[in-house]
C-alpha positions as CSV (number, residue, x, y, z in Angstrom):
1,S,-16.6,7.2,2.6
2,A,-18.7,8.5,5.5
3,D,-16.8,6.1,7.8
4,G,-13.5,7.5,6.7
5,Q,-14.6,11.0,7.2
6,S,-15.9,10.1,10.6
7,L,-12.5,8.6,11.5
8,V,-10.6,11.8,10.5
9,D,-13.1,14.0,12.4
10,S,-12.7,11.8,15.5
11,L,-8.9,11.9,15.3
12,G,-8.9,15.7,14.9
13,F,-11.3,16.0,17.9
14,L,-9.3,13.7,20.1
15,T,-5.8,15.0,19.3
16,G,-6.6,18.6,18.6
17,A,-4.4,18.3,15.4
18,D,-5.1,19.5,11.9
19,I,-5.5,16.3,9.8
20,A,-5.5,15.8,6.0
21,A,-6.4,12.5,4.3
22,S,-6.4,11.2,0.8
23,T,-9.1,9.0,-0.9
24,D,-6.6,7.6,-3.4
25,E,-2.8,6.9,-3.8
26,T,-0.5,9.8,-2.9
27,G,2.5,10.2,-5.1
28,A,3.6,9.9,-8.7
29,A,0.9,10.2,-11.4
30,I,2.6,7.5,-13.4
31,L,1.8,5.0,-10.6
32,G,-1.8,6.2,-10.2
33,G,-1.2,8.7,-7.5
34,D,-1.6,12.5,-7.0
35,W,-0.7,15.1,-4.4
36,D,-4.2,16.1,-3.4
37,M,-5.5,15.6,0.2
38,E,-9.2,15.3,-0.6
39,Y,-10.5,15.6,3.0
40,H,-9.3,17.5,6.0
41,V,-10.2,18.9,9.4
42,G,-8.7,22.0,10.9
43,Q,-6.7,24.7,9.1
44,I,-4.2,23.1,6.7
45,E,-1.5,25.8,6.1
46,T,-0.1,24.3,2.9
47,T,-1.8,22.5,0.0
48,V,1.1,20.0,-0.6
49,A,4.1,18.9,1.4
50,F,6.5,18.5,-1.5
51,S,7.9,21.0,-4.0
52,S,6.9,20.8,-7.6
53,S,10.4,19.6,-8.5
54,L,10.2,16.7,-6.1
55,Q,6.7,15.8,-7.3
56,Q,8.0,15.5,-10.8
57,N,11.1,13.4,-10.0
58,W,9.8,11.2,-7.2
59,I,8.6,8.0,-9.0
60,A,6.8,6.4,-6.1
61,V,3.7,6.6,-4.0
62,L,3.5,6.9,-0.2
63,S,3.4,3.4,1.1
64,P,1.0,2.3,3.9
65,T,2.8,1.7,7.2
66,T,0.0,0.0,9.1
67,V,-0.3,-3.7,9.1
68,S,-2.7,-6.0,11.0
69,F,-2.5,-9.6,12.1
70,Q,-5.5,-11.8,12.9
71,E,-5.8,-15.6,12.7
72,G,-7.3,-16.6,9.4
73,T,-7.3,-13.1,7.8
74,S,-5.3,-12.6,4.7
75,G,-3.7,-16.0,5.1
76,Y,-2.2,-15.2,8.5
77,T,-1.9,-18.3,10.7
78,G,0.7,-17.2,13.3
79,T,-1.4,-16.6,16.4
80,Q,-0.9,-18.8,19.5
81,D,-3.0,-18.4,22.7
82,T,-4.0,-20.4,25.7
83,E,-4.7,-20.2,29.4
84,I,-2.9,-21.9,32.2
85,R,-4.8,-22.9,35.4
86,Q,-3.4,-23.4,38.9
87,S,-6.4,-25.6,39.7
88,S,-5.6,-27.9,36.7
89,S,-1.8,-27.6,36.7
90,G,-1.2,-30.4,34.2
91,S,-3.9,-29.5,31.7
92,S,-3.5,-27.4,28.5
93,Y,-6.2,-25.3,27.0
94,G,-4.7,-24.2,23.6
95,T,-7.8,-25.3,21.6
96,N,-10.3,-23.4,23.8
97,A,-12.5,-20.9,22.0
98,T,-11.8,-18.3,24.8
99,I,-8.9,-17.2,27.0
100,S,-9.7,-16.7,30.6
101,V,-7.8,-14.9,33.3
102,D,-8.6,-14.9,37.0
103,Q,-7.1,-14.2,40.4
104,D,-7.1,-16.8,43.2
105,N,-10.7,-17.2,44.5
106,G,-10.0,-20.4,46.3
107,S,-9.6,-22.6,43.3
108,G,-6.3,-21.0,42.1
109,V,-5.0,-18.4,39.6
110,T,-5.7,-18.5,35.8
111,Q,-3.3,-16.6,33.4
112,G,-3.7,-16.0,29.7
113,L,-0.9,-16.2,27.1
114,I,-1.0,-14.8,23.6
115,R,1.6,-14.5,20.8
116,F,1.6,-13.3,17.2
117,G,4.4,-15.2,15.4
118,G,6.0,-14.2,12.1
119,L,5.6,-10.5,12.6
120,F,9.0,-9.5,11.4
121,G,10.9,-10.3,8.2
122,S,11.1,-9.4,4.6
123,G,8.0,-11.3,3.4
124,P,4.7,-9.8,2.2
125,G,2.8,-8.2,5.1
126,Q,5.7,-8.6,7.5
127,I,7.4,-5.7,9.4
128,P,11.1,-5.2,8.4
129,L,13.5,-5.8,11.3
130,G,14.9,-2.5,12.6
131,S,11.6,-0.6,11.9
132,T,10.6,2.2,14.2
133,I,7.3,1.2,15.8
134,N,5.0,4.2,16.0
135,S,2.0,2.5,17.6
136,A,0.7,-1.0,18.4
137,T,-2.7,-2.1,19.6
138,L,-4.4,-5.4,20.5
139,T,-8.1,-5.6,19.9
140,V,-10.0,-8.4,21.7
141,Y,-13.6,-9.4,22.0
142,V,-14.7,-9.7,25.6
143,T,-17.2,-12.5,26.2
144,D,-17.3,-12.3,30.0
145,P,-16.3,-9.0,31.7
146,T,-14.9,-8.6,35.2
147,D,-15.8,-6.3,38.1
148,S,-15.3,-2.6,38.3
149,G,-12.3,-2.7,40.7
150,A,-10.3,-5.0,38.5
151,Q,-7.1,-4.2,36.6
152,V,-6.3,-6.4,33.6
153,T,-2.8,-6.0,32.2
154,L,-0.5,-7.5,29.6
155,H,3.2,-8.1,30.3
156,Q,5.9,-9.0,27.8
157,M,6.9,-12.6,28.1
158,L,10.6,-13.4,28.4
159,I,10.5,-17.2,28.2
160,N,9.2,-19.5,25.5
161,W,5.9,-21.3,25.7
162,S,3.4,-23.1,23.4
163,E,-0.4,-23.8,23.2
164,S,0.3,-27.1,25.0
165,S,2.0,-25.3,27.9
166,T,0.5,-25.9,31.4
167,W,0.7,-24.3,34.8
168,S,3.2,-26.9,35.9
169,S,5.4,-26.9,32.7
170,L,5.9,-23.2,33.2
171,G,7.1,-23.7,36.8
172,S,3.9,-22.8,38.8
173,G,2.6,-20.3,36.3
174,V,4.3,-17.2,35.0
175,Q,6.1,-14.9,37.4
176,L,6.2,-11.1,36.8
177,N,9.8,-10.9,37.9
178,N,11.7,-9.6,34.8
179,V,12.9,-13.1,34.2
180,E,9.8,-15.0,33.1
181,A,7.8,-11.9,32.2
182,M,8.3,-8.1,32.6
183,T,7.2,-6.7,35.9
184,A,5.9,-3.5,34.3
185,A,2.8,-3.8,32.3
186,A,3.0,-3.3,28.5
187,G,-0.7,-2.5,28.2
188,T,-3.8,-2.1,30.4
189,V,-7.4,-2.9,29.5
190,S,-9.2,0.4,29.8
191,S,-12.7,-0.9,30.4
192,P,-12.5,-4.4,32.0
193,T,-16.2,-4.3,32.9
194,A,-17.4,-3.9,29.3
195,T,-18.3,-6.7,26.9
196,G,-17.6,-6.7,23.2
197,T,-14.6,-5.2,21.4
198,Q,-11.9,-3.7,23.6
199,T,-8.6,-2.2,22.3
200,I,-5.5,-2.3,24.4
201,T,-3.1,0.5,23.4
202,N,0.5,1.5,24.2
203,L,2.0,-1.8,23.1
204,A,4.7,-0.1,20.9
205,S,7.5,-0.7,23.4
206,T,7.1,-4.4,23.2
207,L,7.0,-4.4,19.4
208,Q,10.0,-2.1,19.3
209,A,12.0,-4.6,21.4
210,W,11.0,-7.4,18.9
211,S,11.9,-5.1,16.0
212,G,15.3,-4.7,17.5
213,G,15.9,-8.4,17.6
214,A,14.5,-9.5,21.0
215,A,12.7,-12.8,21.0
216,N,9.0,-12.6,20.4
217,Y,7.4,-14.7,23.2
218,G,4.2,-12.6,23.2
219,W,2.4,-11.5,26.4
220,V,1.0,-12.9,29.6
221,I,-2.4,-11.5,30.6
222,V,-3.2,-11.2,34.3
223,T,-5.9,-9.6,36.5
224,T,-6.2,-8.4,40.0
225,S,-9.7,-9.6,40.4
226,T,-11.2,-12.9,41.5
227,D,-14.0,-12.2,39.0
228,G,-12.7,-13.7,35.8
229,W,-12.2,-11.9,32.5
230,D,-12.7,-13.9,29.3
231,V,-12.0,-13.0,25.6
232,A,-12.3,-14.9,22.3
233,S,-9.2,-16.8,21.3
234,S,-7.7,-17.4,17.9
235,E,-9.6,-20.7,17.8
236,N,-13.0,-19.0,18.1
237,S,-15.5,-19.9,15.4
238,T,-16.5,-16.3,15.0
239,S,-13.5,-15.1,13.0
240,S,-14.1,-11.4,13.6
241,W,-13.8,-11.9,17.4
242,R,-10.3,-13.3,17.2
243,P,-7.5,-11.2,18.6
244,L,-6.3,-8.5,16.2
245,L,-2.8,-6.9,16.4
246,T,-2.4,-3.6,14.6
247,V,1.0,-2.0,14.1
248,N,2.0,1.3,12.6
249,Y,5.7,1.5,11.7
250,T,8.4,3.3,9.8
251,P,10.7,1.0,7.9
252,P,14.5,1.4,8.4
253,N,16.5,3.2,5.7
254,T,18.6,0.6,3.8
255,A,21.8,1.9,2.3
256,P,22.0,1.5,-1.5
257,V,24.6,-0.8,-3.1
258,L,26.8,0.4,-6.0
259,D,27.9,-2.2,-8.5
260,T,31.6,-1.3,-9.0
261,T,31.9,-3.7,-11.9
262,K,30.1,-1.2,-14.1
263,N,32.1,1.5,-15.9
264,P,30.2,4.8,-16.0
265,A,32.1,7.5,-18.1
266,L,31.8,11.2,-18.8
267,T,30.9,12.3,-22.3
268,A,34.0,13.3,-24.2
269,V,34.6,17.0,-25.0
270,N,36.8,18.5,-27.7
271,E,40.1,20.1,-27.1
272,D,39.8,23.8,-26.4
273,S,36.0,23.5,-25.8
274,G,34.7,26.7,-24.3
275,A,32.3,27.3,-21.4
276,P,29.2,25.1,-21.4
277,S,26.1,26.3,-23.2
278,G,22.8,24.4,-23.5
279,A,22.3,20.7,-23.0
280,V,26.0,19.6,-23.2
281,G,28.2,17.5,-21.0
282,T,27.1,14.4,-19.1
283,L,23.7,13.7,-17.6
284,V,24.2,12.5,-14.0
285,S,21.6,9.8,-14.7
286,T,24.0,8.1,-17.1
287,L,26.6,7.8,-14.2
288,V,24.3,6.2,-11.6
289,D,21.2,4.3,-12.5
290,F,18.8,2.0,-10.6
291,S,19.0,-1.7,-11.6
292,V,15.2,-1.7,-11.8
293,P,13.9,-1.1,-14.3
294,A,16.7,-2.7,-16.3
295,G,18.1,-1.5,-19.6
296,E,20.5,1.3,-18.8
297,L,23.7,1.3,-16.7
298,D,21.9,-0.6,-13.9
299,N,24.6,0.0,-11.3
300,V,22.6,0.9,-8.2
301,K,20.3,-1.3,-6.0
302,D,18.2,0.1,-3.3
303,P,15.4,-1.9,-1.6
304,D,13.7,1.3,-0.1
305,S,10.5,2.3,-1.9
306,G,10.7,5.8,-3.4
307,A,14.5,6.2,-3.0
308,M,16.0,9.1,-4.9
309,L,19.2,8.7,-6.8
310,G,22.2,11.1,-7.4
311,I,25.8,11.7,-6.6
312,A,27.8,13.6,-4.0
313,V,30.8,15.3,-5.6
314,T,33.5,15.4,-2.8
315,A,36.6,16.1,-5.0
316,A,37.4,17.5,-8.4
317,N,40.6,17.4,-10.5
318,T,41.1,21.0,-11.6
319,S,44.7,20.7,-12.8
320,N,43.7,20.7,-16.4
321,G,40.4,22.5,-16.5
322,T,37.3,23.5,-14.6
323,W,34.0,21.8,-13.8
324,H,30.5,23.1,-14.2
325,Y,27.0,21.8,-13.4
326,S,23.5,22.5,-14.4
327,T,20.2,21.5,-12.7
328,N,17.9,22.8,-15.5
329,N,19.2,20.8,-18.5
330,G,21.7,23.5,-19.5
331,S,19.5,26.6,-19.4
332,T,22.0,27.9,-16.9
333,W,25.4,26.6,-15.7
334,N,27.2,27.1,-12.4
335,A,30.9,26.7,-11.7
336,L,31.6,23.8,-9.3
337,D,32.6,25.3,-6.1
338,S,35.2,23.9,-3.6
339,V,34.1,20.5,-2.5
340,S,35.3,18.0,0.2
341,D,34.0,15.1,2.2
342,A,32.6,17.6,4.7
343,S,31.1,19.8,2.0
344,S,29.9,18.0,-1.1
345,R,27.9,19.1,-4.1
346,L,24.8,17.0,-4.4
347,L,23.6,16.4,-8.0
348,A,20.4,14.4,-8.7
349,A,20.2,11.6,-11.3
350,D,17.4,13.1,-13.3
351,A,16.6,14.4,-16.8
352,N,17.8,17.9,-15.9
353,T,21.1,17.6,-14.0
354,R,24.3,17.7,-16.0
355,L,28.1,17.8,-15.3
356,Y,30.6,19.4,-17.7
357,F,34.4,19.5,-17.8
358,Q,35.9,22.6,-19.6
359,P,39.5,21.8,-20.5
360,S,42.3,24.3,-20.2
361,A,43.8,25.6,-23.5
362,N,45.5,22.9,-25.6
363,Y,44.8,20.1,-23.0
364,N,44.0,16.7,-24.4
365,G,44.0,13.2,-23.0
366,T,42.0,11.1,-20.6
367,M,41.4,12.0,-16.9
368,A,41.4,9.0,-14.6
369,D,40.1,10.8,-11.5
């Protein structure tokens, strides 16, 4: 779309980077994807990032790694926000349509609190724990800006609170002392004098702490000015004005699990069989096989999208013969070289990779290792 092209153009201008983007799924054709980047800015030195072999064998599409959280959007209901006022120390404001922050102008300080709950987990739309957070931004809608000398900042909260919290219940407001909240700001409002949409960047460090297991207590919002700064809250009747958290992340790599109750076996060879020729021996894909889709050996589980399967040969019994492998379905064969834990031979579980045992003269029997 024109908006999408404008975004790519803007990113290229702002970062100075060459950027390519796709208008459809990127990945395996069987899943509706392709490997074409239909629009780009700058000089792209290569037409595709992956070899033709990988394109043929990688049965997946590139997954989106950006998620957004906004109250009432896509079923999300985890936002909590409020303000606490020194002037009304026992009152709570969790149902207000706006969040106000203000420095002491004779009637006391006002601080804002905001939290997006349920960000991390294994459910739909959640960020997997242990993910690497690449970027995180908070977009708010300013209904009442502050003066030009003001600095409005967000600080990671270190203690629990709720929308019914008050100035008094939090012990005379929130202290930026690395006990109740972090002293250092997690993010700063770049244009506090502007109304409308404002995006607060550089919040990745807070999200990274939460991804690593730290408790998510959200942020406290403070200002240096006695001229208040107000933004729409998650209770605002205009849903598009509600706070929006956008996170770009890379999920953690989860180790696959091998079902050792299954019994993969090499294809039998005749006594005195010669060197391999053609599509003989054992397909590696019959030794290790994903449990989804079911129907074959089904002895490997891996929750990571797009995982590739294969084996690492770290030892080979050569007392009664020699081992060979092929990566092109038997068109050519190679002798298995010396292998060890430190130097293994990697063989893909695909339609072309085979393993073959050539027995020594007159050898017969069953090899157990």
